[in-house]
PDB file with SEQRES, HELIX, SHEET and CRYST1 records, atoms N, CA, C and O in Angstrom:
SEQRES   1 A   82  MET ARG LEU THR ILE ASN LEU GLU PRO ASP LEU TYR ALA          
SEQRES   2 A   82  VAL ALA VAL SER LEU SER LYS ALA GLU ASP CYS SER ILE          
SEQRES   3 A   82  SER ALA ALA VAL ASN ARG LEU LEU ARG ARG SER LEU PRO          
SEQRES   4 A   82  GLY GLY PRO SER SER SER GLY GLU PRO ARG HIS GLY MET          
SEQRES   5 A   82  GLU ARG ARG ASN GLY LEU LEU VAL CYS GLY GLY ARG GLU          
SEQRES   6 A   82  VAL ILE THR ALA GLU THR VAL GLN ARG ILE GLU ASP GLU          
SEQRES   7 A   82  ASP ASP LEU THR                                              
HELIX    1 AA1 PRO A    9  ALA A   21  1                                  13    
HELIX    2 AA2 ILE A   26  SER A   37  1                                  12    
HELIX    3 AA3 ALA A   69  LEU A   81  1                                  13    
SHEET    1 AA1 2 MET A  52  ARG A  55  0                                        
SHEET    2 AA1 2 LEU A  58  CYS A  61 -1                                        
CRYST1    1.000    1.000    1.000  90.00  90.00  90.00 P 1           1          
ATOM      1  N   MET A   1     -18.986 122.512 140.624  1.00  0.00           N  
ATOM      2  CA  MET A   1     -18.651 122.852 139.257  1.00  0.00           C  
ATOM      3  C   MET A   1     -19.157 124.262 138.977  1.00  0.00           C  
ATOM      4  O   MET A   1     -20.297 124.588 139.306  1.00  0.00           O  
ATOM      5  N   ARG A   2     -18.337 125.078 138.388  1.00  0.00           N  
ATOM      6  CA  ARG A   2     -18.702 126.452 138.063  1.00  0.00           C  
ATOM      7  C   ARG A   2     -19.214 126.495 136.624  1.00  0.00           C  
ATOM      8  O   ARG A   2     -18.608 125.921 135.719  1.00  0.00           O  
ATOM      9  N   LEU A   3     -20.356 127.196 136.425  1.00  0.00           N  
ATOM     10  CA  LEU A   3     -20.965 127.290 135.109  1.00  0.00           C  
ATOM     11  C   LEU A   3     -21.729 128.597 135.039  1.00  0.00           C  
ATOM     12  O   LEU A   3     -22.404 128.971 135.998  1.00  0.00           O  
ATOM     13  N   THR A   4     -21.635 129.283 133.937  1.00  0.00           N  
ATOM     14  CA  THR A   4     -22.401 130.507 133.737  1.00  0.00           C  
ATOM     15  C   THR A   4     -23.592 130.176 132.854  1.00  0.00           C  
ATOM     16  O   THR A   4     -23.439 129.589 131.783  1.00  0.00           O  
ATOM     17  N   ILE A   5     -24.789 130.559 133.312  1.00  0.00           N  
ATOM     18  CA  ILE A   5     -26.001 130.340 132.523  1.00  0.00           C  
ATOM     19  C   ILE A   5     -26.777 131.647 132.440  1.00  0.00           C  
ATOM     20  O   ILE A   5     -26.626 132.522 133.293  1.00  0.00           O  
ATOM     21  N   ASN A   6     -27.598 131.774 131.423  1.00  0.00           N  
ATOM     22  CA  ASN A   6     -28.480 132.926 131.275  1.00  0.00           C  
ATOM     23  C   ASN A   6     -29.889 132.485 131.613  1.00  0.00           C  
ATOM     24  O   ASN A   6     -30.451 131.612 130.953  1.00  0.00           O  
ATOM     25  N   LEU A   7     -30.459 133.092 132.647  1.00  0.00           N  
ATOM     26  CA  LEU A   7     -31.828 132.782 133.050  1.00  0.00           C  
ATOM     27  C   LEU A   7     -32.771 133.836 132.494  1.00  0.00           C  
ATOM     28  O   LEU A   7     -32.435 135.019 132.436  1.00  0.00           O  
ATOM     29  N   GLU A   8     -33.944 133.401 132.091  1.00  0.00           N  
ATOM     30  CA  GLU A   8     -34.973 134.352 131.692  1.00  0.00           C  
ATOM     31  C   GLU A   8     -35.422 135.102 132.944  1.00  0.00           C  
ATOM     32  O   GLU A   8     -35.323 134.563 134.047  1.00  0.00           O  
ATOM     33  N   PRO A   9     -35.916 136.339 132.795  1.00  0.00           N  
ATOM     34  CA  PRO A   9     -36.246 137.167 133.962  1.00  0.00           C  
ATOM     35  C   PRO A   9     -37.198 136.509 134.961  1.00  0.00           C  
ATOM     36  O   PRO A   9     -37.016 136.658 136.169  1.00  0.00           O  
ATOM     37  N   ASP A  10     -38.209 135.785 134.478  1.00  0.00           N  
ATOM     38  CA  ASP A  10     -39.154 135.160 135.405  1.00  0.00           C  
ATOM     39  C   ASP A  10     -38.494 134.036 136.195  1.00  0.00           C  
ATOM     40  O   ASP A  10     -38.793 133.852 137.375  1.00  0.00           O  
ATOM     41  N   LEU A  11     -37.602 133.283 135.558  1.00  0.00           N  
ATOM     42  CA  LEU A  11     -36.899 132.211 136.261  1.00  0.00           C  
ATOM     43  C   LEU A  11     -35.906 132.781 137.266  1.00  0.00           C  
ATOM     44  O   LEU A  11     -35.733 132.236 138.356  1.00  0.00           O  
ATOM     45  N   TYR A  12     -35.255 133.879 136.895  1.00  0.00           N  
ATOM     46  CA  TYR A  12     -34.334 134.538 137.817  1.00  0.00           C  
ATOM     47  C   TYR A  12     -35.096 135.037 139.048  1.00  0.00           C  
ATOM     48  O   TYR A  12     -34.609 134.917 140.173  1.00  0.00           O  
ATOM     49  N   ALA A  13     -36.293 135.598 138.834  1.00  0.00           N  
ATOM     50  CA  ALA A  13     -37.101 136.087 139.957  1.00  0.00           C  
ATOM     51  C   ALA A  13     -37.463 134.950 140.908  1.00  0.00           C  
ATOM     52  O   ALA A  13     -37.456 135.135 142.125  1.00  0.00           O  
ATOM     53  N   VAL A  14     -37.777 133.785 140.366  1.00  0.00           N  
ATOM     54  CA  VAL A  14     -38.089 132.622 141.204  1.00  0.00           C  
ATOM     55  C   VAL A  14     -36.862 132.210 142.002  1.00  0.00           C  
ATOM     56  O   VAL A  14     -36.965 131.933 143.197  1.00  0.00           O  
ATOM     57  N   ALA A  15     -35.704 132.165 141.356  1.00  0.00           N  
ATOM     58  CA  ALA A  15     -34.469 131.769 142.045  1.00  0.00           C  
ATOM     59  C   ALA A  15     -34.113 132.759 143.147  1.00  0.00           C  
ATOM     60  O   ALA A  15     -33.720 132.352 144.240  1.00  0.00           O  
ATOM     61  N   VAL A  16     -34.248 134.056 142.872  1.00  0.00           N  
ATOM     62  CA  VAL A  16     -33.952 135.078 143.883  1.00  0.00           C  
ATOM     63  C   VAL A  16     -34.925 134.966 145.047  1.00  0.00           C  
ATOM     64  O   VAL A  16     -34.525 135.051 146.208  1.00  0.00           O  
ATOM     65  N   SER A  17     -36.200 134.775 144.736  1.00  0.00           N  
ATOM     66  CA  SER A  17     -37.209 134.646 145.785  1.00  0.00           C  
ATOM     67  C   SER A  17     -36.924 133.448 146.681  1.00  0.00           C  
ATOM     68  O   SER A  17     -36.999 133.557 147.905  1.00  0.00           O  
ATOM     69  N   LEU A  18     -36.599 132.308 146.081  1.00  0.00           N  
ATOM     70  CA  LEU A  18     -36.294 131.114 146.864  1.00  0.00           C  
ATOM     71  C   LEU A  18     -35.036 131.318 147.697  1.00  0.00           C  
ATOM     72  O   LEU A  18     -34.975 130.888 148.849  1.00  0.00           O  
ATOM     73  N   SER A  19     -34.032 131.971 147.120  1.00  0.00           N  
ATOM     74  CA  SER A  19     -32.785 132.183 147.868  1.00  0.00           C  
ATOM     75  C   SER A  19     -33.022 133.070 149.083  1.00  0.00           C  
ATOM     76  O   SER A  19     -32.420 132.854 150.135  1.00  0.00           O  
ATOM     77  N   LYS A  20     -33.897 134.067 148.947  1.00  0.00           N  
ATOM     78  CA  LYS A  20     -34.226 134.926 150.095  1.00  0.00           C  
ATOM     79  C   LYS A  20     -35.053 134.163 151.119  1.00  0.00           C  
ATOM     80  O   LYS A  20     -34.806 134.258 152.321  1.00  0.00           O  
ATOM     81  N   ALA A  21     -36.034 133.406 150.640  1.00  0.00           N  
ATOM     82  CA  ALA A  21     -36.922 132.674 151.548  1.00  0.00           C  
ATOM     83  C   ALA A  21     -36.178 131.603 152.331  1.00  0.00           C  
ATOM     84  O   ALA A  21     -36.489 131.359 153.497  1.00  0.00           O  
ATOM     85  N   GLU A  22     -35.195 130.959 151.702  1.00  0.00           N  
ATOM     86  CA  GLU A  22     -34.475 129.865 152.350  1.00  0.00           C  
ATOM     87  C   GLU A  22     -33.085 130.284 152.826  1.00  0.00           C  
ATOM     88  O   GLU A  22     -32.291 129.449 153.259  1.00  0.00           O  
ATOM     89  N   ASP A  23     -32.796 131.596 152.741  1.00  0.00           N  
ATOM     90  CA  ASP A  23     -31.527 132.158 153.208  1.00  0.00           C  
ATOM     91  C   ASP A  23     -30.334 131.380 152.649  1.00  0.00           C  
ATOM     92  O   ASP A  23     -29.485 130.880 153.387  1.00  0.00           O  
ATOM     93  N   CYS A  24     -30.305 131.298 151.313  1.00  0.00           N  
ATOM     94  CA  CYS A  24     -29.200 130.601 150.648  1.00  0.00           C  
ATOM     95  C   CYS A  24     -28.796 131.410 149.419  1.00  0.00           C  
ATOM     96  O   CYS A  24     -29.452 132.392 149.071  1.00  0.00           O  
ATOM     97  N   SER A  25     -27.735 131.000 148.776  1.00  0.00           N  
ATOM     98  CA  SER A  25     -27.283 131.687 147.565  1.00  0.00           C  
ATOM     99  C   SER A  25     -28.228 131.374 146.400  1.00  0.00           C  
ATOM    100  O   SER A  25     -28.988 130.407 146.438  1.00  0.00           O  
ATOM    101  N   ILE A  26     -28.161 132.210 145.375  1.00  0.00           N  
ATOM    102  CA  ILE A  26     -28.963 131.955 144.178  1.00  0.00           C  
ATOM    103  C   ILE A  26     -28.524 130.637 143.546  1.00  0.00           C  
ATOM    104  O   ILE A  26     -29.353 129.882 143.039  1.00  0.00           O  
ATOM    105  N   SER A  27     -27.239 130.365 143.576  1.00  0.00           N  
ATOM    106  CA  SER A  27     -26.727 129.100 143.039  1.00  0.00           C  
ATOM    107  C   SER A  27     -27.346 127.907 143.762  1.00  0.00           C  
ATOM    108  O   SER A  27     -27.766 126.940 143.126  1.00  0.00           O  
ATOM    109  N   ALA A  28     -27.402 127.979 145.096  1.00  0.00           N  
ATOM    110  CA  ALA A  28     -28.005 126.891 145.873  1.00  0.00           C  
ATOM    111  C   ALA A  28     -29.493 126.769 145.559  1.00  0.00           C  
ATOM    112  O   ALA A  28     -30.025 125.662 145.485  1.00  0.00           O  
ATOM    113  N   ALA A  29     -30.168 127.911 145.372  1.00  0.00           N  
ATOM    114  CA  ALA A  29     -31.596 127.887 145.047  1.00  0.00           C  
ATOM    115  C   ALA A  29     -31.830 127.217 143.695  1.00  0.00           C  
ATOM    116  O   ALA A  29     -32.744 126.404 143.559  1.00  0.00           O  
ATOM    117  N   VAL A  30     -31.013 127.551 142.695  1.00  0.00           N  
ATOM    118  CA  VAL A  30     -31.149 126.933 141.370  1.00  0.00           C  
ATOM    119  C   VAL A  30     -30.880 125.433 141.468  1.00  0.00           C  
ATOM    120  O   VAL A  30     -31.590 124.634 140.858  1.00  0.00           O  
ATOM    121  N   ASN A  31     -29.854 125.049 142.235  1.00  0.00           N  
ATOM    122  CA  ASN A  31     -29.570 123.623 142.434  1.00  0.00           C  
ATOM    123  C   ASN A  31     -30.771 122.907 143.036  1.00  0.00           C  
ATOM    124  O   ASN A  31     -31.130 121.820 142.584  1.00  0.00           O  
ATOM    125  N   ARG A  32     -31.398 123.502 144.051  1.00  0.00           N  
ATOM    126  CA  ARG A  32     -32.563 122.881 144.700  1.00  0.00           C  
ATOM    127  C   ARG A  32     -33.720 122.740 143.721  1.00  0.00           C  
ATOM    128  O   ARG A  32     -34.375 121.698 143.674  1.00  0.00           O  
ATOM    129  N   LEU A  33     -33.972 123.789 142.938  1.00  0.00           N  
ATOM    130  CA  LEU A  33     -35.069 123.734 141.973  1.00  0.00           C  
ATOM    131  C   LEU A  33     -34.823 122.666 140.912  1.00  0.00           C  
ATOM    132  O   LEU A  33     -35.738 121.929 140.548  1.00  0.00           O  
ATOM    133  N   LEU A  34     -33.601 122.584 140.422  1.00  0.00           N  
ATOM    134  CA  LEU A  34     -33.283 121.553 139.425  1.00  0.00           C  
ATOM    135  C   LEU A  34     -33.403 120.160 140.018  1.00  0.00           C  
ATOM    136  O   LEU A  34     -33.935 119.255 139.375  1.00  0.00           O  
ATOM    137  N   ARG A  35     -32.917 119.981 141.233  1.00  0.00           N  
ATOM    138  CA  ARG A  35     -32.979 118.669 141.877  1.00  0.00           C  
ATOM    139  C   ARG A  35     -34.437 118.242 142.090  1.00  0.00           C  
ATOM    140  O   ARG A  35     -34.765 117.065 141.939  1.00  0.00           O  
ATOM    141  N   ARG A  36     -35.312 119.195 142.440  1.00  0.00           N  
ATOM    142  CA  ARG A  36     -36.735 118.878 142.638  1.00  0.00           C  
ATOM    143  C   ARG A  36     -37.392 118.415 141.347  1.00  0.00           C  
ATOM    144  O   ARG A  36     -38.353 117.646 141.377  1.00  0.00           O  
ATOM    145  N   SER A  37     -36.874 118.884 140.207  1.00  0.00           N  
ATOM    146  CA  SER A  37     -37.493 118.521 138.927  1.00  0.00           C  
ATOM    147  C   SER A  37     -37.065 117.138 138.440  1.00  0.00           C  
ATOM    148  O   SER A  37     -37.669 116.597 137.514  1.00  0.00           O  
ATOM    149  N   LEU A  38     -36.034 116.563 139.051  1.00  0.00           N  
ATOM    150  CA  LEU A  38     -35.563 115.244 138.634  1.00  0.00           C  
ATOM    151  C   LEU A  38     -36.471 114.139 139.157  1.00  0.00           C  
ATOM    152  O   LEU A  38     -36.987 114.245 140.270  1.00  0.00           O  
ATOM    153  N   PRO A  39     -36.674 113.084 138.378  1.00  0.00           N  
ATOM    154  CA  PRO A  39     -37.431 111.943 138.899  1.00  0.00           C  
ATOM    155  C   PRO A  39     -36.748 111.411 140.157  1.00  0.00           C  
ATOM    156  O   PRO A  39     -35.530 111.233 140.188  1.00  0.00           O  
ATOM    157  N   GLY A  40     -37.538 111.162 141.177  1.00  0.00           N  
ATOM    158  CA  GLY A  40     -36.986 110.674 142.433  1.00  0.00           C  
ATOM    159  C   GLY A  40     -36.449 111.775 143.313  1.00  0.00           C  
ATOM    160  O   GLY A  40     -35.914 111.507 144.389  1.00  0.00           O  
ATOM    161  N   GLY A  41     -36.586 113.035 142.865  1.00  0.00           N  
ATOM    162  CA  GLY A  41     -36.134 114.161 143.675  1.00  0.00           C  
ATOM    163  C   GLY A  41     -37.060 114.372 144.859  1.00  0.00           C  
ATOM    164  O   GLY A  41     -38.064 113.671 144.986  1.00  0.00           O  
ATOM    165  N   PRO A  42     -36.740 115.334 145.736  1.00  0.00           N  
ATOM    166  CA  PRO A  42     -37.585 115.598 146.898  1.00  0.00           C  
ATOM    167  C   PRO A  42     -39.043 115.817 146.499  1.00  0.00           C  
ATOM    168  O   PRO A  42     -39.324 116.515 145.525  1.00  0.00           O  
ATOM    169  N   SER A  43     -39.948 115.234 147.232  1.00  0.00           N  
ATOM    170  CA  SER A  43     -41.395 115.358 147.004  1.00  0.00           C  
ATOM    171  C   SER A  43     -41.807 114.855 145.632  1.00  0.00           C  
ATOM    172  O   SER A  43     -42.794 115.333 145.073  1.00  0.00           O  
ATOM    173  N   SER A  44     -41.074 113.905 145.083  1.00  0.00           N  
ATOM    174  CA  SER A  44     -41.401 113.408 143.750  1.00  0.00           C  
ATOM    175  C   SER A  44     -41.831 111.960 143.810  1.00  0.00           C  
ATOM    176  O   SER A  44     -41.103 111.098 144.303  1.00  0.00           O  
ATOM    177  N   SER A  45     -43.024 111.704 143.300  1.00  0.00           N  
ATOM    178  CA  SER A  45     -43.491 110.328 143.206  1.00  0.00           C  
ATOM    179  C   SER A  45     -43.271 109.794 141.798  1.00  0.00           C  
ATOM    180  O   SER A  45     -43.633 108.659 141.487  1.00  0.00           O  
ATOM    181  N   GLY A  46     -42.669 110.635 140.943  1.00  0.00           N  
ATOM    182  CA  GLY A  46     -42.493 110.254 139.549  1.00  0.00           C  
ATOM    183  C   GLY A  46     -43.628 110.744 138.675  1.00  0.00           C  
ATOM    184  O   GLY A  46     -43.486 110.824 137.455  1.00  0.00           O  
ATOM    185  N   GLU A  47     -44.755 111.072 139.292  1.00  0.00           N  
ATOM    186  CA  GLU A  47     -45.906 111.594 138.571  1.00  0.00           C  
ATOM    187  C   GLU A  47     -45.975 113.105 138.761  1.00  0.00           C  
ATOM    188  O   GLU A  47     -45.683 113.601 139.849  1.00  0.00           O  
ATOM    189  N   PRO A  48     -46.357 113.844 137.718  1.00  0.00           N  
ATOM    190  CA  PRO A  48     -46.503 115.288 137.876  1.00  0.00           C  
ATOM    191  C   PRO A  48     -47.559 115.630 138.925  1.00  0.00           C  
ATOM    192  O   PRO A  48     -48.565 114.935 139.062  1.00  0.00           O  
ATOM    193  N   ARG A  49     -47.312 116.705 139.655  1.00  0.00           N  
ATOM    194  CA  ARG A  49     -48.284 117.176 140.641  1.00  0.00           C  
ATOM    195  C   ARG A  49     -49.493 117.750 139.926  1.00  0.00           C  
ATOM    196  O   ARG A  49     -49.438 118.027 138.728  1.00  0.00           O  
ATOM    197  N   HIS A  50     -50.591 117.930 140.661  1.00  0.00           N  
ATOM    198  CA  HIS A  50     -51.815 118.496 140.106  1.00  0.00           C  
ATOM    199  C   HIS A  50     -51.509 119.844 139.457  1.00  0.00           C  
ATOM    200  O   HIS A  50     -50.834 120.681 140.057  1.00  0.00           O  
ATOM    201  N   GLY A  51     -51.990 120.056 138.262  1.00  0.00           N  
ATOM    202  CA  GLY A  51     -51.773 121.312 137.562  1.00  0.00           C  
ATOM    203  C   GLY A  51     -50.435 121.393 136.842  1.00  0.00           C  
ATOM    204  O   GLY A  51     -50.082 122.436 136.292  1.00  0.00           O  
ATOM    205  N   MET A  52     -49.697 120.296 136.848  1.00  0.00           N  
ATOM    206  CA  MET A  52     -48.390 120.289 136.196  1.00  0.00           C  
ATOM    207  C   MET A  52     -48.359 119.194 135.139  1.00  0.00           C  
ATOM    208  O   MET A  52     -49.084 118.203 135.218  1.00  0.00           O  
ATOM    209  N   GLU A  53     -47.515 119.397 134.167  1.00  0.00           N  
ATOM    210  CA  GLU A  53     -47.320 118.371 133.153  1.00  0.00           C  
ATOM    211  C   GLU A  53     -45.826 118.199 132.913  1.00  0.00           C  
ATOM    212  O   GLU A  53     -45.031 119.087 133.223  1.00  0.00           O  
ATOM    213  N   ARG A  54     -45.460 117.073 132.371  1.00  0.00           N  
ATOM    214  CA  ARG A  54     -44.050 116.794 132.100  1.00  0.00           C  
ATOM    215  C   ARG A  54     -43.775 117.095 130.626  1.00  0.00           C  
ATOM    216  O   ARG A  54     -44.417 116.542 129.734  1.00  0.00           O  
ATOM    217  N   ARG A  55     -42.795 117.995 130.388  1.00  0.00           N  
ATOM    218  CA  ARG A  55     -42.372 118.322 129.027  1.00  0.00           C  
ATOM    219  C   ARG A  55     -40.862 118.160 128.940  1.00  0.00           C  
ATOM    220  O   ARG A  55     -40.119 118.761 129.716  1.00  0.00           O  
ATOM    221  N   ASN A  56     -40.425 117.364 128.016  1.00  0.00           N  
ATOM    222  CA  ASN A  56     -38.981 117.139 127.820  1.00  0.00           C  
ATOM    223  C   ASN A  56     -38.287 116.735 129.115  1.00  0.00           C  
ATOM    224  O   ASN A  56     -37.137 117.103 129.355  1.00  0.00           O  
ATOM    225  N   GLY A  57     -38.991 115.982 129.939  1.00  0.00           N  
ATOM    226  CA  GLY A  57     -38.399 115.494 131.175  1.00  0.00           C  
ATOM    227  C   GLY A  57     -38.478 116.456 132.339  1.00  0.00           C  
ATOM    228  O   GLY A  57     -38.046 116.116 133.441  1.00  0.00           O  
ATOM    229  N   LEU A  58     -39.021 117.660 132.130  1.00  0.00           N  
ATOM    230  CA  LEU A  58     -39.141 118.647 133.204  1.00  0.00           C  
ATOM    231  C   LEU A  58     -40.600 118.881 133.540  1.00  0.00           C  
ATOM    232  O   LEU A  58     -41.466 118.801 132.669  1.00  0.00           O  
ATOM    233  N   LEU A  59     -40.872 119.174 134.815  1.00  0.00           N  
ATOM    234  CA  LEU A  59     -42.224 119.508 135.226  1.00  0.00           C  
ATOM    235  C   LEU A  59     -42.500 120.968 134.911  1.00  0.00           C  
ATOM    236  O   LEU A  59     -41.702 121.845 135.241  1.00  0.00           O  
ATOM    237  N   VAL A  60     -43.639 121.225 134.266  1.00  0.00           N  
ATOM    238  CA  VAL A  60     -44.013 122.574 133.868  1.00  0.00           C  
ATOM    239  C   VAL A  60     -45.412 122.848 134.380  1.00  0.00           C  
ATOM    240  O   VAL A  60     -46.306 122.014 134.237  1.00  0.00           O  
ATOM    241  N   CYS A  61     -45.606 124.028 134.984  1.00  0.00           N  
ATOM    242  CA  CYS A  61     -46.945 124.398 135.435  1.00  0.00           C  
ATOM    243  C   CYS A  61     -47.499 125.450 134.491  1.00  0.00           C  
ATOM    244  O   CYS A  61     -46.749 126.131 133.792  1.00  0.00           O  
ATOM    245  N   GLY A  62     -48.794 125.574 134.477  1.00  0.00           N  
ATOM    246  CA  GLY A  62     -49.453 126.483 133.562  1.00  0.00           C  
ATOM    247  C   GLY A  62     -49.704 127.857 134.137  1.00  0.00           C  
ATOM    248  O   GLY A  62     -50.509 128.609 133.588  1.00  0.00           O  
ATOM    249  N   GLY A  63     -49.040 128.212 135.228  1.00  0.00           N  
ATOM    250  CA  GLY A  63     -49.250 129.519 135.841  1.00  0.00           C  
ATOM    251  C   GLY A  63     -48.861 130.649 134.913  1.00  0.00           C  
ATOM    252  O   GLY A  63     -47.992 130.495 134.054  1.00  0.00           O  
ATOM    253  N   ARG A  64     -49.504 131.771 135.091  1.00  0.00           N  
ATOM    254  CA  ARG A  64     -49.235 132.909 134.219  1.00  0.00           C  
ATOM    255  C   ARG A  64     -48.333 133.937 134.879  1.00  0.00           C  
ATOM    256  O   ARG A  64     -47.564 134.612 134.194  1.00  0.00           O  
ATOM    257  N   GLU A  65     -48.413 134.068 136.187  1.00  0.00           N  
ATOM    258  CA  GLU A  65     -47.629 135.082 136.884  1.00  0.00           C  
ATOM    259  C   GLU A  65     -46.725 134.408 137.903  1.00  0.00           C  
ATOM    260  O   GLU A  65     -47.158 133.528 138.647  1.00  0.00           O  
ATOM    261  N   VAL A  66     -45.477 134.824 137.930  1.00  0.00           N  
ATOM    262  CA  VAL A  66     -44.547 134.307 138.926  1.00  0.00           C  
ATOM    263  C   VAL A  66     -44.841 135.002 140.248  1.00  0.00           C  
ATOM    264  O   VAL A  66     -44.872 136.231 140.320  1.00  0.00           O  
ATOM    265  N   ILE A  67     -45.055 134.213 141.286  1.00  0.00           N  
ATOM    266  CA  ILE A  67     -45.318 134.771 142.606  1.00  0.00           C  
ATOM    267  C   ILE A  67     -44.029 134.684 143.401  1.00  0.00           C  
ATOM    268  O   ILE A  67     -43.523 133.598 143.681  1.00  0.00           O  
ATOM    269  N   THR A  68     -43.508 135.850 143.760  1.00  0.00           N  
ATOM    270  CA  THR A  68     -42.260 135.925 144.505  1.00  0.00           C  
ATOM    271  C   THR A  68     -42.550 136.409 145.918  1.00  0.00           C  
ATOM    272  O   THR A  68     -43.674 136.801 146.232  1.00  0.00           O  
ATOM    273  N   ALA A  69     -41.535 136.379 146.761  1.00  0.00           N  
ATOM    274  CA  ALA A  69     -41.683 136.905 148.121  1.00  0.00           C  
ATOM    275  C   ALA A  69     -42.068 138.384 148.069  1.00  0.00           C  
ATOM    276  O   ALA A  69     -42.829 138.858 148.912  1.00  0.00           O  
ATOM    277  N   GLU A  70     -41.543 139.111 147.082  1.00  0.00           N  
ATOM    278  CA  GLU A  70     -41.873 140.530 146.938  1.00  0.00           C  
ATOM    279  C   GLU A  70     -43.350 140.719 146.582  1.00  0.00           C  
ATOM    280  O   GLU A  70     -43.989 141.653 147.069  1.00  0.00           O  
ATOM    281  N   THR A  71     -43.891 139.846 145.743  1.00  0.00           N  
ATOM    282  CA  THR A  71     -45.309 139.919 145.390  1.00  0.00           C  
ATOM    283  C   THR A  71     -46.172 139.725 146.625  1.00  0.00           C  
ATOM    284  O   THR A  71     -47.128 140.469 146.844  1.00  0.00           O  
ATOM    285  N   VAL A  72     -45.838 138.734 147.426  1.00  0.00           N  
ATOM    286  CA  VAL A  72     -46.593 138.462 148.655  1.00  0.00           C  
ATOM    287  C   VAL A  72     -46.497 139.651 149.598  1.00  0.00           C  
ATOM    288  O   VAL A  72     -47.500 140.058 150.184  1.00  0.00           O  
ATOM    289  N   GLN A  73     -45.292 140.219 149.753  1.00  0.00           N  
ATOM    290  CA  GLN A  73     -45.104 141.368 150.642  1.00  0.00           C  
ATOM    291  C   GLN A  73     -45.932 142.555 150.177  1.00  0.00           C  
ATOM    292  O   GLN A  73     -46.545 143.240 150.996  1.00  0.00           O  
ATOM    293  N   ARG A  74     -45.960 142.810 148.861  1.00  0.00           N  
ATOM    294  CA  ARG A  74     -46.741 143.921 148.322  1.00  0.00           C  
ATOM    295  C   ARG A  74     -48.223 143.730 148.622  1.00  0.00           C  
ATOM    296  O   ARG A  74     -48.904 144.677 149.015  1.00  0.00           O  
ATOM    297  N   ILE A  75     -48.724 142.513 148.439  1.00  0.00           N  
ATOM    298  CA  ILE A  75     -50.134 142.237 148.711  1.00  0.00           C  
ATOM    299  C   ILE A  75     -50.433 142.393 150.193  1.00  0.00           C  
ATOM    300  O   ILE A  75     -51.468 142.948 150.561  1.00  0.00           O  
ATOM    301  N   GLU A  76     -49.534 141.908 151.049  1.00  0.00           N  
ATOM    302  CA  GLU A  76     -49.732 142.068 152.493  1.00  0.00           C  
ATOM    303  C   GLU A  76     -49.728 143.538 152.880  1.00  0.00           C  
ATOM    304  O   GLU A  76     -50.524 143.958 153.720  1.00  0.00           O  
ATOM    305  N   ASP A  77     -48.834 144.332 152.274  1.00  0.00           N  
ATOM    306  CA  ASP A  77     -48.786 145.767 152.557  1.00  0.00           C  
ATOM    307  C   ASP A  77     -50.073 146.450 152.115  1.00  0.00           C  
ATOM    308  O   ASP A  77     -50.577 147.332 152.810  1.00  0.00           O  
ATOM    309  N   GLU A  78     -50.611 146.047 150.957  1.00  0.00           N  
ATOM    310  CA  GLU A  78     -51.872 146.612 150.479  1.00  0.00           C  
ATOM    311  C   GLU A  78     -53.006 146.269 151.435  1.00  0.00           C  
ATOM    312  O   GLU A  78     -53.871 147.106 151.692  1.00  0.00           O  
ATOM    313  N   ASP A  79     -53.012 145.044 151.967  1.00  0.00           N  
ATOM    314  CA  ASP A  79     -54.042 144.638 152.921  1.00  0.00           C  
ATOM    315  C   ASP A  79     -53.951 145.445 154.206  1.00  0.00           C  
ATOM    316  O   ASP A  79     -54.974 145.760 154.814  1.00  0.00           O  
ATOM    317  N   ASP A  80     -52.735 145.782 154.623  1.00  0.00           N  
ATOM    318  CA  ASP A  80     -52.548 146.557 155.847  1.00  0.00           C  
ATOM    319  C   ASP A  80     -53.080 147.973 155.706  1.00  0.00           C  
ATOM    320  O   ASP A  80     -53.452 148.594 156.702  1.00  0.00           O  
ATOM    321  N   LEU A  81     -53.123 148.495 154.483  1.00  0.00           N  
ATOM    322  CA  LEU A  81     -53.599 149.854 154.249  1.00  0.00           C  
ATOM    323  C   LEU A  81     -55.118 149.945 154.273  1.00  0.00           C  
ATOM    324  O   LEU A  81     -55.665 151.039 154.417  1.00  0.00           O  
ATOM    325  N   THR A  82     -55.803 148.826 154.136  1.00  0.00           N  
ATOM    326  CA  THR A  82     -57.273 148.856 154.100  1.00  0.00           C  
ATOM    327  C   THR A  82     -57.867 148.619 155.452  1.00  0.00           C  
ATOM    328  O   THR A  82     -59.089 148.612 155.598  1.00  0.00           O  
TER     329      THR A  82                                                      
END                                                                             
């Protein structure tokens, strides 16, 4: 099914990062992320994971900064310079 959605910048960054890490399209990455949030989805016992809470049926974490593949690469590059 084709659908156009507007993602907030931090959510888009997560989708792009996952699509690069798993070598798939952004659409496939968003599908995987949504499926993981469903009860009974992959790695789901029905209970929120440590550090997560359920809001309006979705799992939400309290993290402040989105960690993307680019963030990890930048940190690794900084470590290589020292």
